[in-house]
Every structure is written in structure tokens, then in C-alpha cells.
N, C-alpha and C positions, 0 to 999 in steps of 0.2 A: 582471634581478633588483632588487625593492626590498628596503630593507634592513629585516628582524624590528620591528615593533612590538611594545613592553617595554609596553603596556597593552590585554591579552585583554578581551575582550567580556563579560563575568560574565555580563551577563543571556541571551545566545546559549546561550552553556555548558549554563550551570541548564535552558535550555530543548533543548538539542542530550541532558542527558543524561533528562528524560521522553522524548524521542525512542522514545531507548534502550531507557529503562527496559520505554517501551507497546511495543515489538514486539519484546521477546528475552525478558525475561519476567513478563508480564500475558498472560494471555487477551485479540485480539485478537477470535474468534466462541464464540458455546459452544453448542452442543449439547447440549437437552435433555432426556434425556424418561425421564423420571421416578428411577429408581433411578441407569441410563445418562448420563454425563455424559459430557461431549469435547471439550475449551479445544483453545482453534487456535491458535495465539499468530504475529506479523502472515506472522513471515518462512514461516511456511509456507503464505502465499496462493497461490502461483502454483503445489506439490502440489498443492493440494486445486482449483485449477483444470484441473494435465493429469485427476484423477482421485476429482473431489468423491462419490461414493458409496465409492473404498476410503480415502478419510480420513478423513469422517464419518463410518468404522466403525470404527477401527484396525485391522481388518480388513493393510487391503498396505501395504508396505514400499519399493514401488517410490516414493512421490515424495521419499527420502529425501535422491536426488544432482538433486532438483529447490528444496526443503529449502536444500540445499547452496549449493549458486550460487544465491540467491537469496539463502540468509541473506547470502554475501558481498558482493551487489549491494547486502543495508542496510548491513553492516557499510562500506560505500566511502560511500554512501547518510550517515552521520553522522562519520566520521572525517575527509571533505574540506573542509568546514567547519572544524573544528582546527584540520584541520596547516596549514590557507589563514588563519585567526583571526591568524595573526603578521605577516599579510607586509600592507601597507597597501594598495596595487594595488588599482581599486576592481573590478579589475573578481574579482578573486574575493570580496568579497559575493556577490556572486551564483555560487557555489555554496551560498547559505543558502535558497537554492529546492531544490532537490532532495533534501529531508524530502521538499516535499513533496510533487512531481512524483511520486518513484516510494509517496506513495502514491493523491494520483491517476488514475494511471495503472492501479493491482490496483485501486483502484473500477470502474474504469473495465470493463476486461480484466472484472472474476470478477461489475461486475454482466451485462456484456453475455452473456458463457460461461452464466450464473444460468437467462439472461431467452431463451435461446435453443430452438429446437426442438431432439433430439435424433435425434426420429424423423419422414420426411416423411414426412404421407399427401393422396392427391390424394384427396379430397372429393366427384371426383369421379365415378373410378371405380367401380364394380361388379362387379368382379373378386375374387377369394377372397387375395388378397398383401393386396393394396389391403382387405379387411377387418381380417386381421391390422391390420392396422399404426394403423389405426382405432379399436383396442380398445389396440392396448399409447402406441399415442400418448395416452390413457383413461388408462390407469391410470399412466402416467408423470406426467402431471399433478397425477391422484389423490399419490399419492407428494411429486410434492417441493412441490404446496399442504402437505403432511401434513408432513413436513422442515423444512420454511420458516417454517410458524407454531413451531418449537420451535429456531430459531435466531436465538441475541441476539445484539447485538452489544457487545463485553465493556469492559470499566474499561479494557484495554491500546488502546485500538485511537480513543479518548476525547480519552487523555492522546495519545498522539501525533501525534494532530490537533492538535488545541491548540496544541503543542510546536510541529510547523510550520511551523503559523499566527504564528506566535508567528517564529518564525525568519524568515519568505516576506515579512510584512511589515519586519522589525527590515530585513533584506539591504536592501529595493527604498528604503525609506527611505535609511536607509546610505550605499549606491547612490550615491543620487541628487543628496543632499545633500556626495559627495567626488565628483561630477561637477559640479555643477555651476561653486563656483570654477574651472577647472577651465575652464568650459567660456567666466568671467566675464572672465575671464582674457587668451584664445585673442582675444578683445570688443576690446579697452581697447585689447591691443599695434599 
């Protein structure tokens, strides 16, 4: 293991603070139905994925374990670069990618879950159950369309995305420049 570096990457620390602020203290998604508003922070996204209706309505508290576990994952994704920042090994710079990866995976899963049909309706079947399934699918589609017009992306998502993109680019740039002198030294020897 290499010795800790004396100079910390202050720009990366500011970006990590922006990510932490966006994930834990600011709204990622905002549901606005006039007098009733519900804001969801990023660490609560997996609870939203597990139970969208319960999380958006604020009625279901079963999402607390999912929010707690994902909150710990988010905290680890923010703290890992801070801990690894003190060491000069080039591989530690790859921890700068963690916040972006967490956001990308969560966004992809949230999008895929939100675009899936919840009731499978066979359009060719002529039975009573197929008719009820088509009615249920139409009702769910209308309700999800109505809710989708009321959901907006909050400032926390934008702040965290900017911070994580900056960290990713900074980590890859520094990793590339740190790995380049080692590969040139190996070619000259």
C-alpha cells in the first residue's frame, strides 16, 4: 500500500459534497397534486422502485428498510472516494466513478420498472378474465399517465448528476494521466 498523499483533490471534494447534498438533503423527484406535494430524495429511490404507489402517497412505511439499505449504499459511494483520495495509487481514482454508476443503475432500473406493464392482458383472448385484464391495464395506464404528468425531477437530482459527472470525468482523466507515466517507464526500460 502506498503512502497517503499530502494534497487532497479539493475540486473532487466539492463535487462529492454536491453529490451528498443532492442525494440526502434535496428532492430528487417531486410529486405535485396542487395542495398535496410529496418529495422523494435519492436514497429513497429503491423504496419507490419496490412500491411506487405506497412511496408516492406517503401511506406505506414498508419502504423504510429499502431506503435504509440504499442509503447505506449511497453513503458508501460518497465516502469511498474520500477515503481513497488520500492514497496515490492510480486504481484508487476509479472510486470517483461510484456516484455516477449508482445514479446510472438506479435511473435505468427506475425507468425500466416505470415503463413495464403491471397487468398482462392478452388482446386476442375473448374470455371474461381477459376482458377484466384489459380494463385493468387501461385503468393503470391512465392513472400512470396522470401521475407521470405530476412528477418532476428535483434540484437534488440535477446537482448530484452534475457532481457525479464531474467526478467521473476527473477520475478518468487523473487515472489516465497517472497510468501513462508508468506505461512509458515500462516501455523505456
